[in-house]
DRENLUMGU-135953 format. One record per residue: residue number from 1; residue in one letter; x, y, z of N, C-alpha, C, O in turn. Coordinates in steps of 0.02 Angstrom, whole numbers. Example, Ala and Ser with C-alpha at 12.3 -4.5 7.8 and 13.67 -1.06 7.14 Angstrom:
residues 2
resi:resn:n_u:n_v:n_w:ca_u:ca_v:ca_w:c_u:c_v:c_w:o_u:o_v:o_w
1:a:660:-284:390:615:-225:390:660:-165:390:712:-166:423
2:s:642:-112:354:684:-53:357:645:2:394:670:57:402
end
This chain:
residues 238
resi:resn:n_u:n_v:n_w:ca_u:ca_v:ca_w:c_u:c_v:c_w:o_u:o_v:o_w
1:m:-456:1167:27:-434:1100:44:-473:1074:103:-478:1107:155
2:e:-502:1015:96:-542:986:150:-496:954:202:-454:913:185
3:p:-504:971:266:-462:941:318:-478:867:327:-535:846:317
4:m:-427:828:345:-436:757:357:-446:746:432:-419:782:473
5:h:-487:696:448:-497:680:519:-475:608:533:-474:565:489
6:i:-456:597:595:-431:532:616:-490:484:628:-537:500:663
7:v:-485:426:597:-536:374:604:-515:323:657:-556:302:698
8:a:-451:304:656:-427:253:702:-351:257:707:-318:285:663
9:g:-324:228:761:-252:220:767:-216:278:801:-246:330:816
10:h:-152:267:813:-106:317:842:-38:299:814:-10:246:830
11:f:-9:344:774:51:325:737:110:310:783:144:259:775
12:a:123:354:831:182:344:874:176:282:917:225:246:926
13:k:117:269:945:107:213:991:93:147:955:120:95:972
14:l:50:151:904:25:90:872:55:77:803:49:22:777
15:g:87:127:773:119:117:709:73:127:649:93:114:593
16:y:12:150:662:-34:161:606:-84:215:623:-97:230:681
17:l:-113:244:571:-163:296:578:-208:292:518:-184:289:461
18:v:-274:292:528:-322:292:473:-354:361:471:-382:385:520
19:l:-350:393:412:-376:460:403:-429:461:348:-431:416:306
20:a:-472:511:350:-525:515:300:-543:587:284:-540:630:327
21:c:-562:598:221:-596:659:202:-639:641:141:-620:600:100
22:e:-697:671:137:-747:650:88:-724:659:16:-740:618:-26
23:s:-687:712:2:-666:724:-67:-620:668:-93:-626:648:-150
24:l:-575:644:-51:-531:589:-71:-569:524:-76:-555:483:-120
25:q:-616:513:-31:-656:452:-35:-698:451:-98:-706:399:-130
26:e:-725:508:-116:-764:513:-178:-721:498:-239:-743:465:-286
27:r:-660:522:-238:-614:509:-294:-600:434:-301:-598:408:-356
28:m:-590:400:-245:-574:329:-248:-636:287:-265:-630:235:-297
29:r:-695:309:-245:-756:274:-265:-765:279:-341:-789:232:-372
30:a:-746:336:-370:-749:344:-443:-700:297:-478:-714:272:-532
31:v:-642:286:-447:-592:240:-475:-621:169:-475:-610:132:-523
32:r:-657:151:-423:-687:84:-421:-738:75:-478:-738:23:-511
33:v:-779:125:-489:-828:122:-544:-791:112:-610:-811:72:-652
34:r:-738:150:-619:-699:144:-681:-667:75:-687:-664:46:-742
35:f:-643:48:-631:-613:-18:-632:-664:-71:-653:-649:-116:-692
36:e:-724:-66:-625:-776:-115:-640:-802:-108:-711:-822:-157:-742
37:q:-803:-48:-737:-831:-36:-804:-780:-41:-860:-798:-61:-916
38:r:-717:-24:-846:-667:-20:-899:-612:-72:-893:-584:-94:-944
39:f:-595:-93:-833:-539:-140:-823:-563:-212:-819:-540:-255:-856
40:l:-610:-226:-772:-634:-295:-763:-661:-326:-827:-648:-386:-837
41:p:-697:-290:-870:-722:-321:-932:-667:-345:-978:-679:-384:-1024
42:r:-606:-322:-968:-549:-342:-1009:-514:-404:-982:-467:-430:-1013
43:f:-536:-428:-924:-508:-490:-897:-525:-548:-944:-576:-548:-978
44:s:-481:-597:-944:-491:-658:-984:-471:-718:-943:-463:-713:-882
45:a:-462:-774:-975:-440:-835:-941:-364:-835:-931:-337:-882:-903
46:d:-330:-782:-953:-258:-776:-946:-243:-734:-884:-251:-673:-884
47:a:-220:-767:-831:-208:-733:-767:-153:-680:-774:-157:-628:-742
48:t:-103:-693:-814:-49:-644:-823:-75:-580:-855:-57:-525:-834
49:r:-117:-588:-906:-149:-530:-938:-189:-490:-886:-184:-429:-884
50:n:-227:-525:-845:-269:-492:-795:-227:-453:-745:-245:-397:-725
51:r:-171:-482:-724:-128:-447:-676:-97:-385:-708:-88:-334:-674
52:n:-81:-389:-772:-56:-330:-807:-109:-275:-809:-92:-216:-802
53:i:-171:-295:-817:-226:-246:-818:-233:-213:-750:-242:-152:-744
54:v:-229:-254:-697:-235:-227:-629:-180:-176:-615:-193:-124:-584
55:k:-119:-191:-637:-63:-145:-626:-75:-77:-657:-50:-26:-632
56:l:-113:-76:-711:-127:-12:-745:-171:34:-704:-173:94:-718
57:v:-205:8:-654:-245:51:-611:-199:102:-576:-220:158:-562
58:a:-138:82:-561:-91:127:-529:-74:186:-574:-50:238:-550
59:e:-85:179:-639:-71:233:-686:-131:278:-699:-127:326:-737
60:d:-188:261:-668:-248:302:-676:-234:373:-651:-203:382:-598
61:i:-256:423:-689:-241:492:-671:-269:511:-603:-235:545:-564
62:d:-330:489:-588:-359:505:-522:-321:471:-466:-316:499:-411
63:v:-293:412:-478:-253:378:-428:-189:418:-415:-169:427:-357
64:k:-157:442:-468:-97:483:-460:-113:547:-423:-75:568:-379
65:r:-169:578:-440:-189:639:-405:-203:626:-331:-189:668:-289
66:f:-232:568:-317:-247:549:-247:-183:549:-206:-182:578:-151
67:f:-131:518:-230:-69:512:-191:-26:575:-194:25:579:-160
68:c:-47:624:-233:-13:689:-234:-60:744:-207:-44:803:-213
69:s:-115:724:-178:-165:773:-157:-139:817:-101:-98:797:-60
70:d:-164:879:-100:-145:925:-46:-165:897:22:-130:907:71
71:e:-222:862:24:-246:835:87:-198:783:116:-184:784:176
72:l:-173:739:73:-126:688:97:-60:719:117:-33:702:170
73:i:-34:763:76:31:794:92:27:834:157:73:833:198
74:e:-29:870:167:-38:907:229:-43:860:289:-17:876:342
75:a:-75:803:280:-80:754:334:-12:727:353:2:715:412
76:l:31:716:305:99:692:320:136:744:362:174:726:408
77:r:125:807:347:160:860:384:130:868:454:167:872:503
78:v:64:870:458:31:885:522:29:825:568:45:831:627
79:q:10:767:542:1:708:584:66:672:600:74:643:653
80:l:114:675:552:176:636:561:238:679:567:293:653:575
81:d:229:746:564:286:792:570:339:781:516:398:793:528
82:i:318:758:458:364:752:402:373:822:372:324:852:349
83:i:434:847:371:446:916:351:444:926:276:412:972:251
84:e:480:882:240:483:888:167:465:820:136:510:780:121
85:p:401:807:126:380:742:99:404:732:27:397:776:-15
86:v:431:673:13:449:654:-55:425:582:-66:430:540:-21
87:q:400:568:-125:381:500:-143:444:461:-162:482:482:-206
88:t:456:406:-127:516:366:-141:500:298:-171:543:254:-172
89:g:440:290:-195:423:227:-227:363:238:-273:327:288:-266
90:p:352:193:-319:294:199:-364:229:182:-328:230:154:-273
91:i:174:198:-358:109:175:-334:103:101:-351:115:81:-408
92:v:86:60:-302:84:-12:-310:13:-38:-300:-22:-15:-255
93:t:-9:-84:-343:-75:-114:-335:-70:-180:-296:-20:-216:-301
94:h:-122:-195:-257:-124:-257:-218:-193:-288:-229:-242:-269:-197
95:y:-196:-336:-275:-259:-369:-291:-262:-435:-253:-218:-478:-262
96:t:-313:-444:-212:-321:-506:-173:-390:-536:-187:-441:-503:-179
97:a:-390:-598:-209:-453:-633:-224:-440:-707:-229:-382:-728:-237
98:s:-492:-747:-223:-485:-820:-230:-496:-842:-302:-500:-902:-315
99:d:-500:-794:-349:-512:-812:-419:-447:-829:-454:-394:-833:-423
100:l:-451:-840:-519:-393:-859:-560:-338:-807:-555:-279:-824:-551
101:t:-357:-744:-556:-308:-690:-557:-273:-682:-490:-212:-676:-488
102:g:-311:-683:-436:-281:-674:-370:-250:-738:-342:-199:-735:-307
103:n:-281:-795:-357:-257:-860:-335:-247:-862:-259:-206:-900:-234
104:n:-286:-821:-223:-282:-817:-150:-211:-807:-125:-192:-831:-72
105:y:-173:-769:-165:-103:-755:-145:-102:-698:-95:-138:-648:-102
106:g:-60:-704:-45:-49:-650:2:18:-657:36:38:-713:53
107:l:52:-602:45:117:-604:79:106:-616:153:65:-582:184
108:p:142:-663:184:135:-676:256:162:-617:296:180:-566:268
109:y:165:-625:362:189:-570:404:257:-545:380:304:-584:371
110:h:261:-479:371:322:-449:345:327:-377:368:280:-350:397
111:q:384:-346:355:395:-275:368:421:-243:303:454:-275:263
112:d:404:-180:294:420:-147:230:486:-110:229:513:-98:175
113:w:513:-92:287:572:-49:285:632:-80:248:665:-44:211
114:p:647:-145:255:703:-172:217:694:-167:141:742:-170:104
115:s:632:-160:118:619:-152:47:618:-79:27:605:-62:-32
116:m:630:-34:75:635:38:61:707:61:70:737:90:25
117:g:734:48:130:803:65:144:817:139:142:873:160:127
118:t:766:179:156:773:252:147:781:286:215:827:269:253
119:s:738:335:231:745:371:293:712:334:351:671:289:341
120:t:730:354:411:699:325:470:630:355:482:593:334:527
121:r:611:404:441:547:437:448:500:419:390:453:455:375
122:g:513:362:359:471:341:303:402:320:326:390:305:384
123:v:356:318:279:287:298:293:256:269:230:273:290:174
124:i:211:222:239:173:194:183:103:223:186:70:220:238
125:a:80:251:130:11:275:124:-27:222:84:-8:206:28
126:w:-80:195:114:-117:138:86:-190:155:83:-218:185:129
127:t:-223:137:28:-294:147:22:-325:90:-17:-289:48:-44
128:s:-391:89:-22:-426:37:-59:-480:69:-101:-509:120:-82
129:i:-494:40:-160:-547:67:-202:-616:43:-180:-667:67:-205
130:g:-618:-4:-133:-681:-28:-104:-674:-35:-29:-619:-35:-3
131:d:-730:-41:5:-729:-49:78:-696:-115:98:-708:-166:66
132:i:-655:-111:150:-623:-171:178:-657:-186:245:-655:-145:291
133:g:-689:-244:249:-725:-261:310:-715:-334:328:-672:-368:299
134:p:-753:-358:376:-745:-428:398:-768:-476:345:-812:-461:305
135:g:-738:-535:344:-759:-588:298:-719:-592:235:-697:-647:216
136:g:-708:-537:201:-673:-538:137:-599:-527:146:-574:-524:202
137:p:-563:-523:90:-491:-510:93:-477:-440:119:-518:-395:114
138:g:-417:-431:148:-401:-366:177:-330:-363:202:-284:-392:173
139:l:-321:-327:257:-254:-315:284:-255:-329:359:-298:-304:395
140:r:-208:-369:382:-201:-386:453:-137:-355:479:-83:-366:451
141:i:-142:-315:532:-83:-281:560:-73:-303:633:-117:-333:664
142:v:-14:-286:659:1:-300:729:18:-234:762:76:-212:761
143:p:-32:-200:791:-21:-134:821:35:-135:873:39:-180:914
144:g:78:-85:870:133:-78:917:195:-117:899:247:-109:931
145:s:192:-159:848:249:-202:830:308:-161:804:365:-185:805
146:q:295:-100:780:349:-58:754:398:-37:808:454:-18:793
147:l:376:-39:871:418:-16:926:478:-62:937:527:-42:968
148:r:475:-124:911:531:-171:917:581:-163:861:631:-199:859
149:g:569:-116:815:615:-108:759:610:-165:711:556:-191:699
150:l:666:-184:682:667:-237:632:666:-305:666:711:-321:705
151:w:616:-345:651:610:-412:678:654:-460:638:671:-446:581
152:p:674:-517:668:712:-568:630:671:-591:570:612:-608:576
153:g:703:-592:512:668:-611:452:715:-626:395:776:-625:404
154:t:687:-639:337:726:-655:277:702:-612:219:642:-608:205
155:q:749:-580:186:731:-540:128:720:-586:68:765:-623:48
156:t:660:-584:39:643:-626:-18:628:-582:-78:630:-520:-72
157:d:613:-612:-135:595:-574:-194:530:-535:-184:517:-487:-220
158:s:489:-558:-137:424:-526:-125:425:-476:-68:382:-433:-63
159:g:475:-481:-24:479:-436:33:515:-468:92:538:-525:88
160:y:521:-430:147:556:-452:206:507:-491:250:468:-462:287
161:v:509:-557:246:462:-602:279:489:-622:348:547:-642:353
162:l:448:-617:399:470:-634:467:484:-709:473:449:-750:443
163:d:535:-725:511:552:-795:523:498:-830:563:481:-887:550
164:d:470:-795:613:418:-823:656:351:-794:634:339:-734:640
165:q:307:-837:609:242:-815:585:187:-821:637:129:-804:624
166:n:204:-845:697:156:-851:751:157:-787:792:186:-783:846
167:v:124:-736:765:125:-669:795:59:-656:831:6:-666:802
168:a:64:-634:893:4:-620:933:-16:-547:926:23:-505:904
169:g:-79:-532:944:-103:-464:947:-123:-434:880:-121:-373:872
170:a:-142:-475:832:-159:-450:766:-227:-417:764:-271:-432:804
171:l:-235:-370:718:-297:-334:708:-314:-332:634:-272:-313:593
172:d:-375:-353:616:-398:-348:547:-430:-280:537:-480:-263:568
173:l:-399:-241:494:-422:-172:485:-488:-169:447:-501:-209:402
174:e:-530:-122:467:-590:-105:429:-581:-34:404:-577:14:443
175:v:-577:-27:338:-562:37:307:-611:49:250:-621:5:207
176:e:-641:107:248:-687:124:194:-647:145:132:-590:167:137
177:a:-677:137:74:-645:156:12:-622:229:15:-660:273:34
178:g:-559:240:-3:-532:308:-4:-506:334:61:-473:386:62
179:q:-520:299:117:-487:318:179:-413:299:172:-396:252:136
180:i:-370:335:207:-298:324:201:-269:295:264:-277:322:319
181:l:-236:239:257:-198:208:310:-125:232:304:-93:219:254
182:l:-101:267:355:-30:285:359:3:234:405:-18:226:462
183:m:54:201:380:81:143:415:157:149:420:191:164:371
184:s:183:137:480:256:135:489:285:79:447:256:25:444
185:p:343:89:415:374:35:377:399:-22:421:419:-74:396
186:f:400:-11:487:420:-64:534:359:-101:563:368:-149:600
187:l:298:-79:545:239:-113:570:232:-182:539:234:-189:478
188:v:225:-233:580:215:-301:555:144:-308:528:96:-289:561
189:h:138:-335:468:72:-342:437:74:-398:386:127:-422:366
190:k:14:-419:364:9:-472:314:-54:-462:273:-99:-425:294
191:t:-58:-495:217:-119:-496:177:-169:-544:208:-151:-601:223
192:k:-230:-522:216:-283:-567:241:-321:-594:180:-355:-557:145
193:t:-315:-658:169:-349:-690:112:-416:-718:134:-431:-723:194
194:s:-457:-736:86:-524:-762:100:-546:-805:42:-529:-792:-15
195:h:-585:-857:58:-613:-900:6:-682:-875:-17:-713:-905:-61
196:e:-705:-821:12:-767:-792:-10:-759:-762:-80:-704:-741:-98
197:p:-813:-762:-120:-808:-735:-188:-806:-659:-190:-849:-627:-220
198:k:-756:-631:-157:-747:-559:-156:-676:-543:-179:-631:-586:-174
199:w:-666:-483:-203:-599:-461:-220:-583:-396:-184:-628:-358:-166
200:k:-519:-384:-174:-495:-323:-142:-441:-294:-186:-395:-329:-206
201:l:-447:-229:-202:-394:-196:-239:-373:-134:-200:-409:-84:-197
202:s:-315:-139:-170:-288:-82:-133:-227:-55:-169:-199:-87:-214
203:l:-207:5:-150:-150:39:-181:-108:70:-126:-134:91:-75
204:s:-43:72:-137:0:102:-87:57:140:-120:75:127:-177
205:c:83:187:-82:140:227:-105:182:245:-45:155:255:10
206:r:247:248:-54:292:260:2:319:331:1:337:358:-52
207:f:323:361:60:347:429:67:404:431:117:408:390:163
208:d:449:479:108:503:491:155:510:565:167:477:606:135
209:d:553:582:214:564:652:233:634:673:209:684:648:234
210:l:636:719:162:700:743:137:741:777:192:802:783:186
211:a:707:799:245:741:832:300:769:783:351:797:804:402
212:c:762:718:340:787:668:387:863:668:387:895:654:336
213:e:893:683:444:966:687:448:1000:619:440:1054:614:411
214:a:967:567:465:996:499:458:999:479:385:1048:449:363
215:w:947:496:347:946:481:275:1000:522:239:1032:498:193
216:d:1009:583:260:1061:627:232:1129:595:241:1170:593:195
217:r:1142:570:302:1207:539:316:1218:476:274:1274:456:261
218:r:1162:445:253:1167:384:211:1164:401:137:1153:358:94
219:n:1173:465:121:1176:489:52:1111:478:14:1111:468:-47
220:f:1054:479:50:987:474:20:979:411:-24:951:414:-78
221:v:1004:355:2:997:292:-34:924:270:-36:884:290:7
222:s:908:228:-84:840:201:-90:845:133:-123:888:121:-166
223:a:800:87:-102:800:20:-131:771:19:-201:778:-30:-238
224:y:738:74:-221:704:74:-286:751:92:-343:796:134:-336
225:r:740:58:-399:777:72:-460:728:76:-518:675:45:-516
226:t:746:113:-569:706:116:-629:738:70:-681:797:79:-699
227:t:701:21:-705:727:-25:-754:681:-26:-815:622:-11:-811
228:v:710:-44:-871:673:-49:-934:684:-118:-964:741:-138:-975
229:d:631:-154:-977:636:-219:-1010:635:-207:-1086:582:-196:-1115
230:r:693:-208:-1117:699:-190:-1187:682:-248:-1234:691:-243:-1295
231:s:658:-303:-1206:638:-359:-1248:563:-368:-1250:538:-410:-1288
232:v:525:-329:-1210:453:-340:-1205:418:-328:-1272:364:-356:-1284
233:y:447:-286:-1316:415:-272:-1380:411:-334:-1424:372:-335:-1472
234:l:450:-385:-1408:450:-446:-1449:392:-492:-1430:377:-539:-1467
235:a:361:-480:-1372:307:-524:-1350:242:-508:-1386:226:-450:-1398
236:g:204:-561:-1402:139:-552:-1433:143:-527:-1505:196:-531:-1537
237:s:89:-501:-1528:86:-476:-1598:55:-407:-1598:21:-388:-1551
238:y:66:-371:-1652:38:-303:-1658:-33:-307:-1685:-66:-255:-1694
end
């Protein structure tokens, strides 16, 4: 197992940590090649179809292996002192672009914990299939904002959006493909959109600590549910 090294951040003080190891970066670079060769060519003028295709990237076997990798699990234990890591949410895709599919959509400043409702030791593991740098779409965070706990906000269908969007001290992250951002669920962050002809496809998964006593006292509740749309088979044609 290749050890991971710290690229940026401090989890306890700043609410985030960026980690890297070459084997995981190589795996995510391969996912990007597959996305460009197998997924993007299936895009059409139907934005809904395209978003469905993007969601399937989360089901890619290498993506699943990435979020279950020994390197990531060991990092949760060593860097964050999570004793018994468990995945408490699905792998989620985040496609940001100014094209028909992305429509330059991005969630404003928000916090993730109200959409998890799990342990106080939860964490979001976030990565991208391509490099995130200046100019294009990406992720904007507010280092240290997690120390204030839950900010005043409103729970919406998209997430817990802050009431006050005039937040100071923001940082636009620069993350290479396959590097892992570990982020506190209380860290204030938003999607950084761009009108440049670039796209960003990131993926995230949420983890908790089964050994968390506070979560134990709350009977291990979680905001996630498994649902089945039993009418979807009627859509379209065979």
